[in-house]
Structure formats: C-alpha cells, structure tokens
mmCIF file as gemmi writes it, N, C-alpha and C atoms, coordinates in Angstrom:
data_model
loop_
_atom_site.group_PDB
_atom_site.id
_atom_site.type_symbol
_atom_site.label_atom_id
_atom_site.label_alt_id
_atom_site.label_comp_id
_atom_site.label_asym_id
_atom_site.label_entity_id
_atom_site.label_seq_id
_atom_site.pdbx_PDB_ins_code
_atom_site.Cartn_x
_atom_site.Cartn_y
_atom_site.Cartn_z
_atom_site.occupancy
_atom_site.B_iso_or_equiv
_atom_site.pdbx_formal_charge
_atom_site.auth_seq_id
_atom_site.auth_asym_id
_atom_site.pdbx_PDB_model_num
ATOM 1 N N . UNK Axp A 1 ? -92.176 48.877 27.79 1 0 ? 1 A 1
ATOM 2 C CA . UNK Axp A 1 ? -91.578 48.051 26.748 1 0 ? 1 A 1
ATOM 3 C C . UNK Axp A 1 ? -92.449 46.838 26.442 1 0 ? 1 A 1
ATOM 4 N N . UNK Axp A 2 ? -92.992 46.225 27.479 1 0 ? 2 A 1
ATOM 5 C CA . UNK Axp A 2 ? -93.816 45.029 27.244 1 0 ? 2 A 1
ATOM 6 C C . UNK Axp A 2 ? -95.075 45.375 26.459 1 0 ? 2 A 1
ATOM 7 N N . UNK Axp A 3 ? -95.629 46.535 26.752 1 0 ? 3 A 1
ATOM 8 C CA . UNK Axp A 3 ? -96.826 46.974 26.024 1 0 ? 3 A 1
ATOM 9 C C . UNK Axp A 3 ? -96.529 47.176 24.545 1 0 ? 3 A 1
ATOM 10 N N . UNK Axp A 4 ? -95.386 47.779 24.247 1 0 ? 4 A 1
ATOM 11 C CA . UNK Axp A 4 ? -94.976 48.001 22.85 1 0 ? 4 A 1
ATOM 12 C C . UNK Axp A 4 ? -94.761 46.673 22.15 1 0 ? 4 A 1
ATOM 13 N N . UNK Axp A 5 ? -94.108 45.735 22.828 1 0 ? 5 A 1
ATOM 14 C CA . UNK Axp A 5 ? -93.867 44.425 22.23 1 0 ? 5 A 1
ATOM 15 C C . UNK Axp A 5 ? -95.174 43.689 21.972 1 0 ? 5 A 1
ATOM 16 N N . UNK Axp A 6 ? -96.116 43.819 22.885 1 0 ? 6 A 1
ATOM 17 C CA . UNK Axp A 6 ? -97.42 43.167 22.718 1 0 ? 6 A 1
ATOM 18 C C . UNK Axp A 6 ? -98.151 43.742 21.505 1 0 ? 6 A 1
ATOM 19 N N . UNK Axp A 7 ? -98.111 45.063 21.365 1 0 ? 7 A 1
ATOM 20 C CA . UNK Axp A 7 ? -98.766 45.72 20.233 1 0 ? 7 A 1
ATOM 21 C C . UNK Axp A 7 ? -98.085 45.322 18.926 1 0 ? 7 A 1
ATOM 22 N N . UNK Axp A 8 ? -96.763 45.238 18.924 1 0 ? 8 A 1
ATOM 23 C CA . UNK Axp A 8 ? -96.045 44.825 17.718 1 0 ? 8 A 1
ATOM 24 C C . UNK Axp A 8 ? -96.417 43.4 17.326 1 0 ? 8 A 1
ATOM 25 N N . UNK Axp A 9 ? -96.548 42.527 18.308 1 0 ? 9 A 1
ATOM 26 C CA . UNK Axp A 9 ? -96.938 41.143 18.042 1 0 ? 9 A 1
ATOM 27 C C . UNK Axp A 9 ? -98.351 41.108 17.456 1 0 ? 9 A 1
ATOM 28 N N . UNK Axp A 10 ? -99.246 41.906 18.01 1 0 ? 10 A 1
ATOM 29 C CA . UNK Axp A 10 ? -100.617 41.956 17.522 1 0 ? 10 A 1
ATOM 30 C C . UNK Axp A 10 ? -100.668 42.487 16.093 1 0 ? 10 A 1
ATOM 31 N N . UNK Axp A 11 ? -99.849 43.482 15.785 1 0 ? 11 A 1
ATOM 32 C CA . UNK Axp A 11 ? -99.784 44.034 14.428 1 0 ? 11 A 1
ATOM 33 C C . UNK Axp A 11 ? -99.31 42.976 13.446 1 0 ? 11 A 1
ATOM 34 N N . UNK Axp A 12 ? -98.289 42.207 13.83 1 0 ? 12 A 1
ATOM 35 C CA . UNK Axp A 12 ? -97.799 41.132 12.963 1 0 ? 12 A 1
ATOM 36 C C . UNK Axp A 12 ? -98.895 40.115 12.683 1 0 ? 12 A 1
ATOM 37 N N . UNK Axp A 13 ? -99.647 39.737 13.706 1 0 ? 13 A 1
ATOM 38 C CA . UNK Axp A 13 ? -100.722 38.764 13.54 1 0 ? 13 A 1
ATOM 39 C C . UNK Axp A 13 ? -101.821 39.312 12.632 1 0 ? 13 A 1
ATOM 40 N N . UNK Axp A 14 ? -102.156 40.588 12.797 1 0 ? 14 A 1
ATOM 41 C CA . UNK Axp A 14 ? -103.191 41.195 11.967 1 0 ? 14 A 1
ATOM 42 C C . UNK Axp A 14 ? -102.742 41.318 10.507 1 0 ? 14 A 1
ATOM 43 N N . UNK Axp A 15 ? -101.459 41.627 10.287 1 0 ? 15 A 1
ATOM 44 C CA . UNK Axp A 15 ? -100.926 41.679 8.922 1 0 ? 15 A 1
ATOM 45 C C . UNK Axp A 15 ? -101.003 40.31 8.268 1 0 ? 15 A 1
ATOM 46 N N . UNK Axp A 16 ? -100.654 39.262 9.025 1 0 ? 16 A 1
ATOM 47 C CA . UNK Axp A 16 ? -100.708 37.9 8.506 1 0 ? 16 A 1
ATOM 48 C C . UNK Axp A 16 ? -102.152 37.538 8.145 1 0 ? 16 A 1
ATOM 49 N N . UNK Axp A 17 ? -103.091 37.879 9.015 1 0 ? 17 A 1
ATOM 50 C CA . UNK Axp A 17 ? -104.5 37.578 8.764 1 0 ? 17 A 1
ATOM 51 C C . UNK Axp A 17 ? -104.994 38.335 7.534 1 0 ? 17 A 1
ATOM 52 N N . UNK Axp A 18 ? -104.619 39.599 7.391 1 0 ? 18 A 1
ATOM 53 C CA . UNK Axp A 18 ? -105.002 40.398 6.234 1 0 ? 18 A 1
ATOM 54 C C . UNK Axp A 18 ? -104.468 39.768 4.951 1 0 ? 18 A 1
ATOM 55 N N . UNK Axp A 19 ? -103.204 39.396 4.935 1 0 ? 19 A 1
ATOM 56 C CA . UNK Axp A 19 ? -102.592 38.793 3.755 1 0 ? 19 A 1
ATOM 57 C C . UNK Axp A 19 ? -103.277 37.484 3.403 1 0 ? 19 A 1
ATOM 58 N N . UNK Axp A 20 ? -103.59 36.7 4.402 1 0 ? 20 A 1
ATOM 59 C CA . UNK Axp A 20 ? -104.246 35.417 4.181 1 0 ? 20 A 1
ATOM 60 C C . UNK Axp A 20 ? -105.638 35.607 3.575 1 0 ? 20 A 1
ATOM 61 N N . UNK Axp A 21 ? -106.41 36.508 4.134 1 0 ? 21 A 1
ATOM 62 C CA . UNK Axp A 21 ? -107.762 36.763 3.634 1 0 ? 21 A 1
ATOM 63 C C . UNK Axp A 21 ? -107.713 37.355 2.229 1 0 ? 21 A 1
ATOM 64 N N . UNK Axp A 22 ? -106.759 38.226 1.985 1 0 ? 22 A 1
ATOM 65 C CA . UNK Axp A 22 ? -106.628 38.856 0.672 1 0 ? 22 A 1
ATOM 66 C C . UNK Axp A 22 ? -106.306 37.812 -0.394 1 0 ? 22 A 1
ATOM 67 N N . UNK Axp A 23 ? -105.375 36.911 -0.117 1 0 ? 23 A 1
ATOM 68 C CA . UNK Axp A 23 ? -105.004 35.892 -1.102 1 0 ? 23 A 1
ATOM 69 C C . UNK Axp A 23 ? -106.157 34.922 -1.329 1 0 ? 23 A 1
ATOM 70 N N . UNK Axp A 24 ? -106.887 34.586 -0.284 1 0 ? 24 A 1
ATOM 71 C CA . UNK Axp A 24 ? -108.045 33.693 -0.43 1 0 ? 24 A 1
ATOM 72 C C . UNK Axp A 24 ? -109.127 34.352 -1.288 1 0 ? 24 A 1
ATOM 73 N N . UNK Axp A 25 ? -109.354 35.632 -1.072 1 0 ? 25 A 1
ATOM 74 C CA . UNK Axp A 25 ? -110.347 36.373 -1.857 1 0 ? 25 A 1
ATOM 75 C C . UNK Axp A 25 ? -109.931 36.447 -3.317 1 0 ? 25 A 1
ATOM 76 N N . UNK Axp A 26 ? -108.663 36.703 -3.571 1 0 ? 26 A 1
ATOM 77 C CA . UNK Axp A 26 ? -108.173 36.763 -4.952 1 0 ? 26 A 1
ATOM 78 C C . UNK Axp A 26 ? -108.34 35.412 -5.638 1 0 ? 26 A 1
ATOM 79 N N . UNK Axp A 27 ? -108.065 34.324 -4.912 1 0 ? 27 A 1
ATOM 80 C CA . UNK Axp A 27 ? -108.192 32.99 -5.484 1 0 ? 27 A 1
ATOM 81 C C . UNK Axp A 27 ? -109.654 32.667 -5.792 1 0 ? 27 A 1
ATOM 82 N N . UNK Axp A 28 ? -110.543 32.991 -4.871 1 0 ? 28 A 1
ATOM 83 C CA . UNK Axp A 28 ? -111.952 32.671 -5.068 1 0 ? 28 A 1
ATOM 84 C C . UNK Axp A 28 ? -112.619 33.552 -6.115 1 0 ? 28 A 1
ATOM 85 N N . UNK Axp A 29 ? -112.037 34.703 -6.421 1 0 ? 29 A 1
ATOM 86 C CA . UNK Axp A 29 ? -112.643 35.584 -7.407 1 0 ? 29 A 1
ATOM 87 C C . UNK Axp A 29 ? -112.192 35.267 -8.831 1 0 ? 29 A 1
ATOM 88 N N . UNK Axp A 30 ? -111.313 34.295 -9 1 0 ? 30 A 1
ATOM 89 C CA . UNK Axp A 30 ? -110.919 33.884 -10.347 1 0 ? 30 A 1
ATOM 90 C C . UNK Axp A 30 ? -112.11 33.246 -11.044 1 0 ? 30 A 1
ATOM 91 N N . UNK Axp A 31 ? -112.186 33.412 -12.363 1 0 ? 31 A 1
ATOM 92 C CA . UNK Axp A 31 ? -113.33 32.917 -13.129 1 0 ? 31 A 1
ATOM 93 C C . UNK Axp A 31 ? -113.525 31.418 -12.951 1 0 ? 31 A 1
ATOM 94 N N . UNK Axp A 32 ? -112.45 30.645 -12.951 1 0 ? 32 A 1
ATOM 95 C CA . UNK Axp A 32 ? -112.572 29.192 -12.822 1 0 ? 32 A 1
ATOM 96 C C . UNK Axp A 32 ? -113.149 28.804 -11.463 1 0 ? 32 A 1
ATOM 97 N N . UNK Axp A 33 ? -112.769 29.531 -10.423 1 0 ? 33 A 1
ATOM 98 C CA . UNK Axp A 33 ? -113.293 29.233 -9.093 1 0 ? 33 A 1
ATOM 99 C C . UNK Axp A 33 ? -114.746 29.67 -8.963 1 0 ? 33 A 1
ATOM 100 N N . UNK Axp A 34 ? -115.106 30.756 -9.634 1 0 ? 34 A 1
ATOM 101 C CA . UNK Axp A 34 ? -116.502 31.198 -9.627 1 0 ? 34 A 1
ATOM 102 C C . UNK Axp A 34 ? -117.378 30.146 -10.297 1 0 ? 34 A 1
ATOM 103 N N . UNK Axp A 35 ? -116.908 29.616 -11.431 1 0 ? 35 A 1
ATOM 104 C CA . UNK Axp A 35 ? -117.663 28.579 -12.131 1 0 ? 35 A 1
ATOM 105 C C . UNK Axp A 35 ? -117.83 27.345 -11.256 1 0 ? 35 A 1
ATOM 106 N N . UNK Axp A 36 ? -116.77 26.957 -10.578 1 0 ? 36 A 1
ATOM 107 C CA . UNK Axp A 36 ? -116.823 25.766 -9.728 1 0 ? 36 A 1
ATOM 108 C C . UNK Axp A 36 ? -117.764 25.965 -8.544 1 0 ? 36 A 1
ATOM 109 N N . UNK Axp A 37 ? -117.816 27.177 -8 1 0 ? 37 A 1
ATOM 110 C CA . UNK Axp A 37 ? -118.678 27.412 -6.847 1 0 ? 37 A 1
ATOM 111 C C . UNK Axp A 37 ? -120.148 27.528 -7.249 1 0 ? 37 A 1
ATOM 112 N N . UNK Axp A 38 ? -120.427 27.902 -8.493 1 0 ? 38 A 1
ATOM 113 C CA . UNK Axp A 38 ? -121.813 28.03 -8.948 1 0 ? 38 A 1
ATOM 114 C C . UNK Axp A 38 ? -122.372 26.732 -9.515 1 0 ? 38 A 1
ATOM 115 N N . UNK Axp A 39 ? -121.502 25.793 -9.827 1 0 ? 39 A 1
ATOM 116 C CA . UNK Axp A 39 ? -121.921 24.523 -10.418 1 0 ? 39 A 1
ATOM 117 C C . UNK Axp A 39 ? -122.911 23.739 -9.556 1 0 ? 39 A 1
ATOM 118 N N . UNK Axp A 40 ? -122.702 23.599 -8.24 1 0 ? 40 A 1
ATOM 119 C CA . UNK Axp A 40 ? -123.642 22.832 -7.423 1 0 ? 40 A 1
ATOM 120 C C . UNK Axp A 40 ? -125.051 23.447 -7.388 1 0 ? 40 A 1
ATOM 121 N N . UNK Axp A 41 ? -125.145 24.742 -7.641 1 0 ? 41 A 1
ATOM 122 C CA . UNK Axp A 41 ? -126.435 25.421 -7.606 1 0 ? 41 A 1
ATOM 123 C C . UNK Axp A 41 ? -127.184 25.236 -8.929 1 0 ? 41 A 1
ATOM 124 N N . UNK Axp A 42 ? -126.463 24.798 -9.947 1 0 ? 42 A 1
ATOM 125 C CA . UNK Axp A 42 ? -127.088 24.57 -11.24 1 0 ? 42 A 1
ATOM 126 C C . UNK Axp A 42 ? -126.812 25.667 -12.248 1 0 ? 42 A 1
ATOM 127 N N . UNK Axp A 43 ? -125.946 26.598 -11.924 1 0 ? 43 A 1
ATOM 128 C CA . UNK Axp A 43 ? -125.598 27.657 -12.854 1 0 ? 43 A 1
ATOM 129 C C . UNK Axp A 43 ? -124.333 27.282 -13.595 1 0 ? 43 A 1
ATOM 130 N N . UNK Axp A 44 ? -124.369 27.413 -14.914 1 0 ? 44 A 1
ATOM 131 C CA . UNK Axp A 44 ? -123.204 27.091 -15.735 1 0 ? 44 A 1
ATOM 132 C C . UNK Axp A 44 ? -122.874 28.311 -16.571 1 0 ? 44 A 1
ATOM 133 N N . UNK Axp A 45 ? -121.825 29.028 -16.224 1 0 ? 45 A 1
ATOM 134 C CA . UNK Axp A 45 ? -121.441 30.238 -16.927 1 0 ? 45 A 1
ATOM 135 C C . UNK Axp A 45 ? -120.274 30.005 -17.879 1 0 ? 45 A 1
ATOM 136 N N . UNK Axp A 46 ? -119.82 28.788 -17.972 1 0 ? 46 A 1
ATOM 137 C CA . UNK Axp A 46 ? -118.64 28.494 -18.761 1 0 ? 46 A 1
ATOM 138 C C . UNK Axp A 46 ? -118.924 28.652 -20.25 1 0 ? 46 A 1
ATOM 139 N N . UNK Axp A 47 ? -118 29.282 -20.955 1 0 ? 47 A 1
ATOM 140 C CA . UNK Axp A 47 ? -118.058 29.463 -22.405 1 0 ? 47 A 1
ATOM 141 C C . UNK Axp A 47 ? -119.299 30.205 -22.877 1 0 ? 47 A 1
ATOM 142 N N . UNK Axp A 48 ? -119.842 31.043 -22.071 1 0 ? 48 A 1
ATOM 143 C CA . UNK Axp A 48 ? -120.978 31.851 -22.487 1 0 ? 48 A 1
ATOM 144 C C . UNK Axp A 48 ? -120.552 33.306 -22.463 1 0 ? 48 A 1
ATOM 145 N N . UNK Axp A 49 ? -120.75 33.954 -23.587 1 0 ? 49 A 1
ATOM 146 C CA . UNK Axp A 49 ? -120.407 35.368 -23.669 1 0 ? 49 A 1
ATOM 147 C C . UNK Axp A 49 ? -121.562 36.21 -23.171 1 0 ? 49 A 1
ATOM 148 N N . UNK Axp A 50 ? -121.397 37.499 -23.247 1 0 ? 50 A 1
ATOM 149 C CA . UNK Axp A 50 ? -122.483 38.375 -22.825 1 0 ? 50 A 1
ATOM 150 C C . UNK Axp A 50 ? -123.644 38.294 -23.798 1 0 ? 50 A 1
ATOM 151 N N . UNK Axp A 51 ? -124.842 38.511 -23.301 1 0 ? 51 A 1
ATOM 152 C CA . UNK Axp A 51 ? -126.022 38.499 -24.142 1 0 ? 51 A 1
ATOM 153 C C . UNK Axp A 51 ? -126.128 39.848 -24.854 1 0 ? 51 A 1
ATOM 154 N N . UNK Axp A 52 ? -126.512 39.799 -26.117 1 0 ? 52 A 1
ATOM 155 C CA . UNK Axp A 52 ? -126.67 41.012 -26.905 1 0 ? 52 A 1
ATOM 156 C C . UNK Axp A 52 ? -128.161 41.283 -27.068 1 0 ? 52 A 1
ATOM 157 N N . UNK Axp A 53 ? -128.573 42.472 -26.708 1 0 ? 53 A 1
ATOM 158 C CA . UNK Axp A 53 ? -129.973 42.855 -26.839 1 0 ? 53 A 1
ATOM 159 C C . UNK Axp A 53 ? -130.071 43.86 -27.977 1 0 ? 53 A 1
ATOM 160 N N . UNK Axp A 54 ? -130.83 43.501 -29.004 1 0 ? 54 A 1
ATOM 161 C CA . UNK Axp A 54 ? -131.013 44.382 -30.139 1 0 ? 54 A 1
ATOM 162 C C . UNK Axp A 54 ? -132.36 45.093 -30.014 1 0 ? 54 A 1
ATOM 163 N N . UNK Axp A 55 ? -132.348 46.39 -30.187 1 0 ? 55 A 1
ATOM 164 C CA . UNK Axp A 55 ? -133.566 47.168 -30.131 1 0 ? 55 A 1
ATOM 165 C C . UNK Axp A 55 ? -133.793 47.78 -31.517 1 0 ? 55 A 1
ATOM 166 N N . UNK Axp A 56 ? -134.971 47.537 -32.093 1 0 ? 56 A 1
ATOM 167 C CA . UNK Axp A 56 ? -135.291 48.06 -33.425 1 0 ? 56 A 1
ATOM 168 C C . UNK Axp A 56 ? -135.979 49.386 -33.338 1 0 ? 56 A 1
C-alpha cells in the first residue's frame, strides 16, 4: 500500500510539473512575448509582414 501511495504522489507531482511547463511554454510562444524576448538582441519583428520575393 505504501508503495502505491508513493507512486500516486509522484504521479501527481509530475502532472503538476507538466501542466506548469506547458502553460509557461504557451505563454512564451505568444507573439508579444517573442517580440519582447528578441528586443534585447536587437531584433524587432513588430508590425512587419512577410517579405515578398518576386521572380521575373
């Protein structure tokens, strides 16, 4: 019984860690957060659309 309870406790902790990491990843992958994280490096992606390459 103690072994089962220990495993159940470990599963709960791992689920909590998974949920926490998942929500943090979702937050950091938002466009506004990407822009903020690239700003110190000197990259500014705000209000820029995709580049169009025309081939004649």
